[in-house]
N, CA, C, O and the ligand as a Tripos MOL2 file, in Angstrom:
@<TRIPOS>MOLECULE
protein
  305   303    77     0     0
PROTEIN
NO_CHARGES

@<TRIPOS>ATOM
      1 N           0.8580   -1.1950    0.0000 N.3       1 MET1
      2 CA          0.0000    0.0000    0.0000 C.3       1 MET1
      3 C           0.8900    1.2390    0.0000 C.2       1 MET1
      4 O           1.8410    1.3340    0.7760 O.2       1 MET1
      5 N           0.5770    2.1640   -0.8580 N.am      2 SER2
      6 CA          1.3820    3.3830   -0.9110 C.3       2 SER2
      7 C           0.6260    4.5420   -0.2830 C.2       2 SER2
      8 O          -0.6020    4.6030   -0.3360 O.2       2 SER2
      9 N           1.3640    5.4400    0.3000 N.am      3 SER3
     10 CA          0.7430    6.5950    0.9440 C.3       3 SER3
     11 C           1.0850    7.8480    0.1590 C.2       3 SER3
     12 O           2.2100    8.0260   -0.3080 O.2       3 SER3
     13 N           0.1210    8.6840    0.0280 N.am      4 GLN4
     14 CA          0.3660    9.9490   -0.6460 C.3       4 GLN4
     15 C           1.0400   10.9070    0.3290 C.2       4 GLN4
     16 O           0.6120   11.0540    1.4740 O.2       4 GLN4
     17 N           2.0710   11.5390   -0.1320 N.am      5 ILE5
     18 CA          2.6830   12.5860    0.6770 C.3       5 ILE5
     19 C           2.1600   13.9220    0.1620 C.2       5 ILE5
     20 O           2.3000   14.2490   -1.0170 O.2       5 ILE5
     21 N           1.5700   14.6660    1.0440 N.am      6 HIS6
     22 CA          0.9890   15.9440    0.6550 C.3       6 HIS6
     23 C           2.0760   17.0100    0.6630 C.2       6 HIS6
     24 O           2.7690   17.2030    1.6610 O.2       6 HIS6
     25 N           2.2100   17.6840   -0.4440 N.am      7 THR7
     26 CA          3.2300   18.7290   -0.5150 C.3       7 THR7
     27 C           2.6120   20.1090   -0.3650 C.2       7 THR7
     28 O           3.3270   21.1020   -0.2340 O.2       7 THR7
     29 N           1.2840   20.1750   -0.3840 N.am      8 GLN8
     30 CA          0.6450   21.4740   -0.2530 C.3       8 GLN8
     31 C           0.3180   21.7390    1.2110 C.2       8 GLN8
     32 O           0.0320   20.8240    1.9830 O.2       8 GLN8
     33 N           0.3680   23.0000    1.5610 N.am      9 ARG9
     34 CA          0.0710   23.4320    2.9330 C.3       9 ARG9
     35 C           0.9010   22.6390    3.9350 C.2       9 ARG9
     36 O           2.1300   22.6510    3.8720 O.2       9 ARG9
     37 N           0.2350   21.9500    4.8570 N.am     10 MET10
     38 CA          0.9540   21.2290    5.8920 C.3      10 MET10
     39 C           1.4670   19.8980    5.3350 C.2      10 MET10
     40 O           0.6920   19.1260    4.7720 O.2      10 MET10
     41 N           2.7600   19.6280    5.4870 N.am     11 PRO11
     42 CA          3.2550   18.3350    5.0530 C.3      11 PRO11
     43 C           2.7800   17.2430    5.9930 C.2      11 PRO11
     44 O           2.7070   17.4420    7.2060 O.2      11 PRO11
     45 N           2.4600   16.0980    5.4310 N.am     12 GLY12
     46 CA          2.0060   14.9940    6.2630 C.3      12 GLY12
     47 C           1.4930   13.8560    5.4190 C.2      12 GLY12
     48 O           1.5080   13.9140    4.1900 O.2      12 GLY12
     49 N           1.0390   12.8210    6.0920 N.am     13 LEU13
     50 CA          0.5270   11.6440    5.4050 C.3      13 LEU13
     51 C          -0.8870   11.3470    5.8900 C.2      13 LEU13
     52 O          -1.2640   11.6770    7.0140 O.2      13 LEU13
     53 N          -1.6480   10.7200    5.0180 N.am     14 GLN14
     54 CA         -2.9710   10.2910    5.4490 C.3      14 GLN14
     55 C          -2.9030    8.8180    5.8070 C.2      14 GLN14
     56 O          -2.4240    7.9910    5.0300 O.2      14 GLN14
     57 N          -3.3850    8.5100    6.9860 N.am     15 CYS15
     58 CA         -3.3460    7.1290    7.4530 C.3      15 CYS15
     59 C          -4.2920    6.2790    6.6070 C.2      15 CYS15
     60 O          -5.4730    6.6030    6.4810 O.2      15 CYS15
     61 N          -3.7740    5.1860    6.0240 N.am     16 PRO16
     62 CA         -4.6180    4.3360    5.1870 C.3      16 PRO16
     63 C          -5.6290    3.5220    5.9960 C.2      16 PRO16
     64 O          -6.5790    2.9800    5.4320 O.2      16 PRO16
     65 N          -5.4340    3.4350    7.2960 N.am     17 ARG17
     66 CA         -6.3500    2.6310    8.1030 C.3      17 ARG17
     67 C          -7.5150    3.4730    8.6310 C.2      17 ARG17
     68 O          -8.6750    3.0720    8.5240 O.2      17 ARG17
     69 N          -7.1970    4.6540    9.2060 N.am     18 CYS18
     70 CA         -8.2590    5.4420    9.8410 C.3      18 CYS18
     71 C          -8.4770    6.7830    9.1530 C.2      18 CYS18
     72 O          -9.3040    7.5860    9.5850 O.2      18 CYS18
     73 N          -7.7160    7.0210    8.0620 N.am     19 ASN19
     74 CA         -7.8510    8.2610    7.2950 C.3      19 ASN19
     75 C          -7.5030    9.5150    8.0910 C.2      19 ASN19
     76 O          -7.8010   10.6310    7.6670 O.2      19 ASN19
     77 N          -6.8790    9.3250    9.2330 N.am     20 ASN20
     78 CA         -6.4310   10.4730   10.0130 C.3      20 ASN20
     79 C          -5.2480   11.1240    9.3000 C.2      20 ASN20
     80 O          -4.3470   10.4340    8.8220 O.2      20 ASN20
     81 N          -5.2530   12.4210    9.2350 N.am     21 PHE21
     82 CA         -4.1050   13.1210    8.6500 C.3      21 PHE21
     83 C          -3.0070   13.2170    9.6980 C.2      21 PHE21
     84 O          -3.2270   13.7200   10.8000 O.2      21 PHE21
     85 N          -1.8320   12.7320    9.3450 N.am     22 ILE22
     86 CA         -0.7120   12.7400   10.2810 C.3      22 ILE22
     87 C           0.2300   13.8580    9.8840 C.2      22 ILE22
     88 O           1.0010   13.7100    8.9350 O.2      22 ILE22
     89 N           0.1780   14.9730   10.5940 N.am     23 PRO23
     90 CA          1.0860   16.0670   10.2710 C.3      23 PRO23
     91 C           2.5000   15.7070   10.6700 C.2      23 PRO23
     92 O           2.7210   15.1000   11.7180 O.2      23 PRO23
     93 N           3.4470   16.0740    9.8490 N.am     24 THR24
     94 CA          4.8370   15.7890   10.1720 C.3      24 THR24
     95 C           5.7070   16.9010    9.6370 C.2      24 THR24
     96 O           5.3030   17.6370    8.7360 O.2      24 THR24
     97 N           6.8760   17.0240   10.1770 N.am     25 SER25
     98 CA          7.7740   18.0510    9.6780 C.3      25 SER25
     99 C           8.5290   17.5010    8.4800 C.2      25 SER25
    100 O           8.6620   16.2900    8.3060 O.2      25 SER25
    101 N           9.0130   18.4110    7.6700 N.am     26 ILE26
    102 CA          9.7720   17.9940    6.4960 C.3      26 ILE26
    103 C          11.0290   17.2620    6.9410 C.2      26 ILE26
    104 O          11.4370   16.2730    6.3320 O.2      26 ILE26
    105 N          11.6330   17.7600    8.0070 N.am     27 HIS27
    106 CA         12.8370   17.1260    8.5440 C.3      27 HIS27
    107 C          12.5610   15.6790    8.9280 C.2      27 HIS27
    108 O          13.3560   14.7800    8.6540 O.2      27 HIS27
    109 N          11.4050   15.4800    9.5740 N.am     28 GLU28
    110 CA         11.0590   14.1430   10.0290 C.3      28 GLU28
    111 C          10.8870   13.2110    8.8290 C.2      28 GLU28
    112 O          11.3640   12.0760    8.8320 O.2      28 GLU28
    113 N          10.2000   13.7120    7.8100 N.am     29 LEU29
    114 CA          9.9850   12.8930    6.6190 C.3      29 LEU29
    115 C          11.3020   12.5170    5.9650 C.2      29 LEU29
    116 O          11.4750   11.3970    5.4860 O.2      29 LEU29
    117 N          12.2270   13.4660    5.9510 N.am     30 LEU30
    118 CA         13.4940   13.2240    5.2720 C.3      30 LEU30
    119 C          14.3870   12.2990    6.0910 C.2      30 LEU30
    120 O          15.1890   11.5490    5.5360 O.2      30 LEU30
    121 N          14.2470   12.3570    7.4120 N.am     31 ALA31
    122 CA         15.1660   11.6230    8.2780 C.3      31 ALA31
    123 C          14.6220   10.2750    8.7240 C.2      31 ALA31
    124 O          15.3800    9.3230    8.9110 O.2      31 ALA31
    125 N          13.3060   10.1970    8.8950 N.am     32 ALA32
    126 CA         12.7410    8.9890    9.4830 C.3      32 ALA32
    127 C          12.4740    7.9250    8.4240 C.2      32 ALA32
    128 O          12.2970    8.2310    7.2450 O.2      32 ALA32
    129 N          12.4490    6.6920    8.8610 N.am     33 ASN33
    130 CA         12.1080    5.6000    7.9590 C.3      33 ASN33
    131 C          10.6270    5.2460    8.0320 C.2      33 ASN33
    132 O          10.0850    4.5910    7.1430 O.2      33 ASN33
    133 N           9.9900    5.6910    9.1010 N.am     34 TYR34
    134 CA          8.5640    5.4100    9.2240 C.3      34 TYR34
    135 C           7.9110    6.4650   10.1050 C.2      34 TYR34
    136 O           8.5700    7.1560   10.8820 O.2      34 TYR34
    137 N           6.6050    6.5640    9.9580 N.am     35 LEU35
    138 CA          5.8130    7.4330   10.8200 C.3      35 LEU35
    139 C           4.7790    6.5650   11.5110 C.2      35 LEU35
    140 O           4.3920    5.5130   11.0030 O.2      35 LEU35
    141 N           4.3370    7.0170   12.6780 N.am     36 ARG36
    142 CA          3.3100    6.2600   13.3740 C.3      36 ARG36
    143 C           2.0670    7.1350   13.5170 C.2      36 ARG36
    144 O           2.1380    8.2860   13.9480 O.2      36 ARG36
    145 N           0.9290    6.5560   13.1430 N.am     37 CYS37
    146 CA         -0.3260    7.2840   13.2660 C.3      37 CYS37
    147 C          -0.6720    7.4280   14.7460 C.2      37 CYS37
    148 O          -0.7620    6.4300   15.4620 O.2      37 CYS37
    149 N          -0.8690    8.6750   15.2120 N.am     38 PRO38
    150 CA         -1.1530    8.8880   16.6300 C.3      38 PRO38
    151 C          -2.5440    8.3970   17.0250 C.2      38 PRO38
    152 O          -2.8330    8.2300   18.2100 O.2      38 PRO38
    153 N          -3.3980    8.1670   16.0390 N.am     39 LEU39
    154 CA         -4.7780    7.8020   16.3330 C.3      39 LEU39
    155 C          -4.9310    6.2910   16.4840 C.2      39 LEU39
    156 O          -5.4920    5.8200   17.4730 O.2      39 LEU39
    157 N          -4.4350    5.5300   15.5070 N.am     40 CYS40
    158 CA         -4.6400    4.0740   15.5450 C.3      40 CYS40
    159 C          -3.3280    3.3200   15.7360 C.2      40 CYS40
    160 O          -3.3320    2.0980   15.8840 O.2      40 CYS40
    161 N          -2.1970    4.0450   15.7340 N.am     41 GLY41
    162 CA         -0.9150    3.3980   16.0060 C.3      41 GLY41
    163 C          -0.3270    2.6590   14.8310 C.2      41 GLY41
    164 O           0.6710    1.9530   14.9760 O.2      41 GLY41
    165 N          -0.9300    2.8120   13.6700 N.am     42 LEU42
    166 CA         -0.4110    2.1300   12.4890 C.3      42 LEU42
    167 C           0.9530    2.6910   12.1080 C.2      42 LEU42
    168 O           1.1490    3.9060   12.0720 O.2      42 LEU42
    169 N           1.8850    1.8000   11.8270 N.am     43 GLN43
    170 CA          3.2070    2.2480   11.4010 C.3      43 GLN43
    171 C           3.2420    2.3670    9.8880 C.2      43 GLN43
    172 O           2.9270    1.4190    9.1680 O.2      43 GLN43
    173 N           3.6290    3.5420    9.4150 N.am     44 LEU44
    174 CA          3.7010    3.7950    7.9820 C.3      44 LEU44
    175 C           5.1640    3.8310    7.5670 C.2      44 LEU44
    176 O           5.9170    4.7160    7.9740 O.2      44 LEU44
    177 N           5.5480    2.8740    6.7640 N.am     45 ASN45
    178 CA          6.9070    2.9060    6.2540 C.3      45 ASN45
    179 C           6.9960    3.9080    5.1170 C.2      45 ASN45
    180 O           6.1070    3.9920    4.2700 O.2      45 ASN45
    181 N           8.0730    4.6580    5.1130 N.am     46 ILE46
    182 CA          8.2730    5.6310    4.0480 C.3      46 ILE46
    183 C           9.0740    4.9640    2.9400 C.2      46 ILE46
    184 O          10.2450    4.6210    3.1040 O.2      46 ILE46
    185 N           8.4060    4.7930    1.8150 N.am     47 ASP47
    186 CA          9.0680    4.1930    0.6650 C.3      47 ASP47
    187 C           9.8690    5.2760   -0.0360 C.2      47 ASP47
    188 O           9.3220    6.1020   -0.7680 O.2      47 ASP47
    189 N          11.1660    5.2580    0.1990 N.am     48 ARG48
    190 CA         11.9880    6.3610   -0.3070 C.3      48 ARG48
    191 C          12.0090    6.4180   -1.8290 C.2      48 ARG48
    192 O          11.9540    7.5020   -2.4100 O.2      48 ARG48
    193 N          12.0880    5.2710   -2.4710 N.am     49 GLN49
    194 CA         12.1360    5.2800   -3.9330 C.3      49 GLN49
    195 C          10.8380    5.8240   -4.5080 C.2      49 GLN49
    196 O          10.8410    6.6260   -5.4420 O.2      49 GLN49
    197 N           9.7360    5.3780   -3.9370 N.am     50 GLN50
    198 CA          8.4400    5.8170   -4.4380 C.3      50 GLN50
    199 C           8.1740    7.2730   -4.0530 C.2      50 GLN50
    200 O           7.4790    7.9970   -4.7650 O.2      50 GLN50
    201 N           8.7300    7.6830   -2.9320 N.am     51 SER51
    202 CA          8.4450    9.0250   -2.4210 C.3      51 SER51
    203 C           9.5280   10.0260   -2.7920 C.2      51 SER51
    204 O           9.5020   11.1750   -2.3510 O.2      51 SER51
    205 N          10.4820    9.5800   -3.6070 N.am     52 GLU52
    206 CA         11.6460   10.4240   -3.8630 C.3      52 GLU52
    207 C          11.2320   11.7850   -4.4090 C.2      52 GLU52
    208 O          11.7200   12.8220   -3.9600 O.2      52 GLU52
    209 N          10.3320   11.7690   -5.3790 N.am     53 LYS53
    210 CA          9.8790   13.0250   -5.9840 C.3      53 LYS53
    211 C           9.2780   13.9380   -4.9320 C.2      53 LYS53
    212 O           9.6180   15.1190   -4.8510 O.2      53 LYS53
    213 N           8.3840   13.3830   -4.1310 N.am     54 ALA54
    214 CA          7.6960   14.1850   -3.1180 C.3      54 ALA54
    215 C           8.6910   14.6860   -2.0730 C.2      54 ALA54
    216 O           8.6070   15.8250   -1.6130 O.2      54 ALA54
    217 N           9.6410   13.8130   -1.7070 N.am     55 LEU55
    218 CA         10.6230   14.2120   -0.6970 C.3      55 LEU55
    219 C          11.5100   15.3320   -1.2290 C.2      55 LEU55
    220 O          11.8620   16.2620   -0.5030 O.2      55 LEU55
    221 N          11.8640   15.2280   -2.5050 N.am     56 LYS56
    222 CA         12.6760   16.2930   -3.1000 C.3      56 LYS56
    223 C          11.8920   17.5910   -3.1420 C.2      56 LYS56
    224 O          12.4360   18.6670   -2.8920 O.2      56 LYS56
    225 N          10.6060   17.4830   -3.4600 N.am     57 ALA57
    226 CA          9.7530   18.6710   -3.4820 C.3      57 ALA57
    227 C           9.6770   19.2880   -2.0890 C.2      57 ALA57
    228 O           9.7090   20.5090   -1.9350 O.2      57 ALA57
    229 N           9.5760   18.4280   -1.0790 N.am     58 LEU58
    230 CA          9.5120   18.9130    0.2940 C.3      58 LEU58
    231 C          10.8260   19.5800    0.6890 C.2      58 LEU58
    232 O          10.8310   20.6010    1.3770 O.2      58 LEU58
    233 N          11.9340   18.9970    0.2500 N.am     59 ALA59
    234 CA         13.2370   19.5870    0.5520 C.3      59 ALA59
    235 C          13.3470   20.9670   -0.0710 C.2      59 ALA59
    236 O          13.9120   21.8860    0.5220 O.2      59 ALA59
    237 N          12.7930   21.1060   -1.2930 N.am     60 LYS60
    238 CA         12.7960   22.4110   -1.9560 C.3      60 LYS60
    239 C          11.9670   23.4080   -1.1550 C.2      60 LYS60
    240 O          12.3710   24.5550   -0.9620 O.2      60 LYS60
    241 N          10.7990   22.9550   -0.6900 N.am     61 VAL61
    242 CA          9.9160   23.8250    0.0940 C.3      61 VAL61
    243 C          10.6480   24.2820    1.3470 C.2      61 VAL61
    244 O          10.5860   25.4490    1.7340 O.2      61 VAL61
    245 N          11.3440   23.3300    1.9760 N.am     62 GLU62
    246 CA         12.0650   23.6580    3.2040 C.3      62 GLU62
    247 C          13.1450   24.6980    2.9270 C.2      62 GLU62
    248 O          13.3210   25.6430    3.6950 O.2      62 GLU62
    249 N          13.8570   24.5160    1.8350 N.am     63 LEU63
    250 CA         14.9140   25.4480    1.4630 C.3      63 LEU63
    251 C          14.3240   26.8300    1.2260 C.2      63 LEU63
    252 O          14.8870   27.8330    1.6650 O.2      63 LEU63
    253 N          13.1970   26.8830    0.5370 N.am     64 ALA64
    254 CA         12.5460   28.1630    0.2490 C.3      64 ALA64
    255 C          12.1140   28.8300    1.5520 C.2      64 ALA64
    256 O          12.2530   30.0420    1.7160 O.2      64 ALA64
    257 N          11.5890   28.0250    2.4760 N.am     65 GLN65
    258 CA         11.1520   28.5710    3.7620 C.3      65 GLN65
    259 C          12.3440   29.1220    4.5400 C.2      65 GLN65
    260 O          12.2450   30.1670    5.1830 O.2      65 GLN65
    261 N          13.4560   28.4200    4.4760 N.am     66 LYS66
    262 CA         14.6580   28.8830    5.1680 C.3      66 LYS66
    263 C          15.1010   30.2250    4.6080 C.2      66 LYS66
    264 O          15.4710   31.1320    5.3530 O.2      66 LYS66
    265 N          15.0580   30.3400    3.2790 N.am     67 GLN67
    266 CA         15.4870   31.5960    2.6490 C.3      67 GLN67
    267 C          14.5630   32.7250    3.0560 C.2      67 GLN67
    268 O          15.0130   33.8450    3.2940 O.2      67 GLN67
    269 N          13.2700   32.4370    3.1360 N.am     68 VAL68
    270 CA         12.3060   33.4510    3.5640 C.3      68 VAL68
    271 C          12.6090   33.8670    4.9990 C.2      68 VAL68
    272 O          12.5780   35.0500    5.3370 O.2      68 VAL68
    273 N          12.9050   32.8590    5.8500 N.am     69 ASP69
    274 CA         13.2150   33.1520    7.2510 C.3      69 ASP69
    275 C          14.4450   34.0610    7.3560 C.2      69 ASP69
    276 O          14.4620   35.0300    8.1150 O.2      69 ASP69
    277 N          15.4650   33.7180    6.5760 N.am     70 GLU70
    278 CA         16.6840   34.5170    6.6350 C.3      70 GLU70
    279 C          16.4160   35.9520    6.2020 C.2      70 GLU70
    280 O          16.9080   36.9050    6.8060 O.2      70 GLU70
    281 N          15.6250   36.0820    5.1420 N.am     71 LYS71
    282 CA         15.3140   37.4180    4.6320 C.3      71 LYS71
    283 C          14.5720   38.2370    5.6980 C.2      71 LYS71
    284 O          14.8710   39.4090    5.9270 O.2      71 LYS71
    285 N          13.6030   37.5880    6.3360 N.am     72 SER72
    286 CA         12.8220   38.3320    7.3220 C.3      72 SER72
    287 C          13.6590   38.6240    8.5650 C.2      72 SER72
    288 O          13.4140   39.6020    9.2710 O.2      72 SER72
    289 N          14.6510   37.7680    8.8280 N.am     73 THR73
    290 CA         15.5250   38.0110    9.9770 C.3      73 THR73
    291 C          16.4100   39.2300    9.7400 C.2      73 THR73
    292 O          16.6810   40.0160   10.6480 O.2      73 THR73
    293 N          16.8510   39.3600    8.4950 N.am     74 PHE74
    294 CA         17.7650   40.4500    8.2000 C.3      74 PHE74
    295 C          17.0550   41.7600    7.8710 C.2      74 PHE74
    296 O          17.6910   42.7960    7.6760 O.2      74 PHE74
    297 N          15.7600   41.6970    7.8150 N.am     75 LYS75
    298 CA         14.9950   42.9200    7.5230 C.3      75 LYS75
    299 C          15.0850   43.8930    8.7090 C.2      75 LYS75
    300 O          14.9180   43.4930    9.8610 O.2      75 LYS75
    301 N          15.3450   45.1450    8.4180 N.am     76 ARG76
    302 CA         15.4640   46.1070    9.5180 C.3      76 ARG76
    303 C          14.4660   47.2360    9.3730 C.2      76 ARG76
    304 O          14.4270   48.1360   10.2110 O.2      76 ARG76
    305 ZN         -4.4690    5.7110   11.7320 Zn       77 ZN77
@<TRIPOS>BOND
     1     1     2 1
     2     2     3 1
     3     3     4 2
     4     3     5 am
     5     5     6 1
     6     6     7 1
     7     7     8 2
     8     7     9 am
     9     9    10 1
    10    10    11 1
    11    11    12 2
    12    11    13 am
    13    13    14 1
    14    14    15 1
    15    15    16 2
    16    15    17 am
    17    17    18 1
    18    18    19 1
    19    19    20 2
    20    19    21 am
    21    21    22 1
    22    22    23 1
    23    23    24 2
    24    23    25 am
    25    25    26 1
    26    26    27 1
    27    27    28 2
    28    27    29 am
    29    29    30 1
    30    30    31 1
    31    31    32 2
    32    31    33 am
    33    33    34 1
    34    34    35 1
    35    35    36 2
    36    35    37 am
    37    37    38 1
    38    38    39 1
    39    39    40 2
    40    39    41 am
    41    41    42 1
    42    42    43 1
    43    43    44 2
    44    43    45 am
    45    45    46 1
    46    46    47 1
    47    47    48 2
    48    47    49 am
    49    49    50 1
    50    50    51 1
    51    51    52 2
    52    51    53 am
    53    53    54 1
    54    54    55 1
    55    55    56 2
    56    55    57 am
    57    57    58 1
    58    58    59 1
    59    59    60 2
    60    59    61 am
    61    61    62 1
    62    62    63 1
    63    63    64 2
    64    63    65 am
    65    65    66 1
    66    66    67 1
    67    67    68 2
    68    67    69 am
    69    69    70 1
    70    70    71 1
    71    71    72 2
    72    71    73 am
    73    73    74 1
    74    74    75 1
    75    75    76 2
    76    75    77 am
    77    77    78 1
    78    78    79 1
    79    79    80 2
    80    79    81 am
    81    81    82 1
    82    82    83 1
    83    83    84 2
    84    83    85 am
    85    85    86 1
    86    86    87 1
    87    87    88 2
    88    87    89 am
    89    89    90 1
    90    90    91 1
    91    91    92 2
    92    91    93 am
    93    93    94 1
    94    94    95 1
    95    95    96 2
    96    95    97 am
    97    97    98 1
    98    98    99 1
    99    99   100 2
   100    99   101 am
   101   101   102 1
   102   102   103 1
   103   103   104 2
   104   103   105 am
   105   105   106 1
   106   106   107 1
   107   107   108 2
   108   107   109 am
   109   109   110 1
   110   110   111 1
   111   111   112 2
   112   111   113 am
   113   113   114 1
   114   114   115 1
   115   115   116 2
   116   115   117 am
   117   117   118 1
   118   118   119 1
   119   119   120 2
   120   119   121 am
   121   121   122 1
   122   122   123 1
   123   123   124 2
   124   123   125 am
   125   125   126 1
   126   126   127 1
   127   127   128 2
   128   127   129 am
   129   129   130 1
   130   130   131 1
   131   131   132 2
   132   131   133 am
   133   133   134 1
   134   134   135 1
   135   135   136 2
   136   135   137 am
   137   137   138 1
   138   138   139 1
   139   139   140 2
   140   139   141 am
   141   141   142 1
   142   142   143 1
   143   143   144 2
   144   143   145 am
   145   145   146 1
   146   146   147 1
   147   147   148 2
   148   147   149 am
   149   149   150 1
   150   150   151 1
   151   151   152 2
   152   151   153 am
   153   153   154 1
   154   154   155 1
   155   155   156 2
   156   155   157 am
   157   157   158 1
   158   158   159 1
   159   159   160 2
   160   159   161 am
   161   161   162 1
   162   162   163 1
   163   163   164 2
   164   163   165 am
   165   165   166 1
   166   166   167 1
   167   167   168 2
   168   167   169 am
   169   169   170 1
   170   170   171 1
   171   171   172 2
   172   171   173 am
   173   173   174 1
   174   174   175 1
   175   175   176 2
   176   175   177 am
   177   177   178 1
   178   178   179 1
   179   179   180 2
   180   179   181 am
   181   181   182 1
   182   182   183 1
   183   183   184 2
   184   183   185 am
   185   185   186 1
   186   186   187 1
   187   187   188 2
   188   187   189 am
   189   189   190 1
   190   190   191 1
   191   191   192 2
   192   191   193 am
   193   193   194 1
   194   194   195 1
   195   195   196 2
   196   195   197 am
   197   197   198 1
   198   198   199 1
   199   199   200 2
   200   199   201 am
   201   201   202 1
   202   202   203 1
   203   203   204 2
   204   203   205 am
   205   205   206 1
   206   206   207 1
   207   207   208 2
   208   207   209 am
   209   209   210 1
   210   210   211 1
   211   211   212 2
   212   211   213 am
   213   213   214 1
   214   214   215 1
   215   215   216 2
   216   215   217 am
   217   217   218 1
   218   218   219 1
   219   219   220 2
   220   219   221 am
   221   221   222 1
   222   222   223 1
   223   223   224 2
   224   223   225 am
   225   225   226 1
   226   226   227 1
   227   227   228 2
   228   227   229 am
   229   229   230 1
   230   230   231 1
   231   231   232 2
   232   231   233 am
   233   233   234 1
   234   234   235 1
   235   235   236 2
   236   235   237 am
   237   237   238 1
   238   238   239 1
   239   239   240 2
   240   239   241 am
   241   241   242 1
   242   242   243 1
   243   243   244 2
   244   243   245 am
   245   245   246 1
   246   246   247 1
   247   247   248 2
   248   247   249 am
   249   249   250 1
   250   250   251 1
   251   251   252 2
   252   251   253 am
   253   253   254 1
   254   254   255 1
   255   255   256 2
   256   255   257 am
   257   257   258 1
   258   258   259 1
   259   259   260 2
   260   259   261 am
   261   261   262 1
   262   262   263 1
   263   263   264 2
   264   263   265 am
   265   265   266 1
   266   266   267 1
   267   267   268 2
   268   267   269 am
   269   269   270 1
   270   270   271 1
   271   271   272 2
   272   271   273 am
   273   273   274 1
   274   274   275 1
   275   275   276 2
   276   275   277 am
   277   277   278 1
   278   278   279 1
   279   279   280 2
   280   279   281 am
   281   281   282 1
   282   282   283 1
   283   283   284 2
   284   283   285 am
   285   285   286 1
   286   286   287 1
   287   287   288 2
   288   287   289 am
   289   289   290 1
   290   290   291 1
   291   291   292 2
   292   291   293 am
   293   293   294 1
   294   294   295 1
   295   295   296 2
   296   295   297 am
   297   297   298 1
   298   298   299 1
   299   299   300 2
   300   299   301 am
   301   301   302 1
   302   302   303 1
   303   303   304 2
@<TRIPOS>SUBSTRUCTURE
     1 MET1         2 RESIDUE 1 A MET
     2 SER2         6 RESIDUE 1 A SER
     3 SER3        10 RESIDUE 1 A SER
     4 GLN4        14 RESIDUE 1 A GLN
     5 ILE5        18 RESIDUE 1 A ILE
     6 HIS6        22 RESIDUE 1 A HIS
     7 THR7        26 RESIDUE 1 A THR
     8 GLN8        30 RESIDUE 1 A GLN
     9 ARG9        34 RESIDUE 1 A ARG
    10 MET10       38 RESIDUE 1 A MET
    11 PRO11       42 RESIDUE 1 A PRO
    12 GLY12       46 RESIDUE 1 A GLY
    13 LEU13       50 RESIDUE 1 A LEU
    14 GLN14       54 RESIDUE 1 A GLN
    15 CYS15       58 RESIDUE 1 A CYS
    16 PRO16       62 RESIDUE 1 A PRO
    17 ARG17       66 RESIDUE 1 A ARG
    18 CYS18       70 RESIDUE 1 A CYS
    19 ASN19       74 RESIDUE 1 A ASN
    20 ASN20       78 RESIDUE 1 A ASN
    21 PHE21       82 RESIDUE 1 A PHE
    22 ILE22       86 RESIDUE 1 A ILE
    23 PRO23       90 RESIDUE 1 A PRO
    24 THR24       94 RESIDUE 1 A THR
    25 SER25       98 RESIDUE 1 A SER
    26 ILE26      102 RESIDUE 1 A ILE
    27 HIS27      106 RESIDUE 1 A HIS
    28 GLU28      110 RESIDUE 1 A GLU
    29 LEU29      114 RESIDUE 1 A LEU
    30 LEU30      118 RESIDUE 1 A LEU
    31 ALA31      122 RESIDUE 1 A ALA
    32 ALA32      126 RESIDUE 1 A ALA
    33 ASN33      130 RESIDUE 1 A ASN
    34 TYR34      134 RESIDUE 1 A TYR
    35 LEU35      138 RESIDUE 1 A LEU
    36 ARG36      142 RESIDUE 1 A ARG
    37 CYS37      146 RESIDUE 1 A CYS
    38 PRO38      150 RESIDUE 1 A PRO
    39 LEU39      154 RESIDUE 1 A LEU
    40 CYS40      158 RESIDUE 1 A CYS
    41 GLY41      162 RESIDUE 1 A GLY
    42 LEU42      166 RESIDUE 1 A LEU
    43 GLN43      170 RESIDUE 1 A GLN
    44 LEU44      174 RESIDUE 1 A LEU
    45 ASN45      178 RESIDUE 1 A ASN
    46 ILE46      182 RESIDUE 1 A ILE
    47 ASP47      186 RESIDUE 1 A ASP
    48 ARG48      190 RESIDUE 1 A ARG
    49 GLN49      194 RESIDUE 1 A GLN
    50 GLN50      198 RESIDUE 1 A GLN
    51 SER51      202 RESIDUE 1 A SER
    52 GLU52      206 RESIDUE 1 A GLU
    53 LYS53      210 RESIDUE 1 A LYS
    54 ALA54      214 RESIDUE 1 A ALA
    55 LEU55      218 RESIDUE 1 A LEU
    56 LYS56      222 RESIDUE 1 A LYS
    57 ALA57      226 RESIDUE 1 A ALA
    58 LEU58      230 RESIDUE 1 A LEU
    59 ALA59      234 RESIDUE 1 A ALA
    60 LYS60      238 RESIDUE 1 A LYS
    61 VAL61      242 RESIDUE 1 A VAL
    62 GLU62      246 RESIDUE 1 A GLU
    63 LEU63      250 RESIDUE 1 A LEU
    64 ALA64      254 RESIDUE 1 A ALA
    65 GLN65      258 RESIDUE 1 A GLN
    66 LYS66      262 RESIDUE 1 A LYS
    67 GLN67      266 RESIDUE 1 A GLN
    68 VAL68      270 RESIDUE 1 A VAL
    69 ASP69      274 RESIDUE 1 A ASP
    70 GLU70      278 RESIDUE 1 A GLU
    71 LYS71      282 RESIDUE 1 A LYS
    72 SER72      286 RESIDUE 1 A SER
    73 THR73      290 RESIDUE 1 A THR
    74 PHE74      294 RESIDUE 1 A PHE
    75 LYS75      298 RESIDUE 1 A LYS
    76 ARG76      302 RESIDUE 1 A ARG
    77 ZN77       305 GROUP 0 **** ****
């Protein structure tokens, strides 16, 4: 079973068992091998090969957010 990784708005996965949306950080998605649904406890393995595109997109989003943060930090 494959899980869709949402790249819009809040990053996260939808639990295939209870349909609960599991919010996660981009860092967690990139670093972790699995996520656990807080509602039903289902363990979701992250298929890196299948999710590579989405993970790369998320990494891009993270990079863009970092650049925005830096810009706003240096704004005087
Ligand atoms: Zn669940």
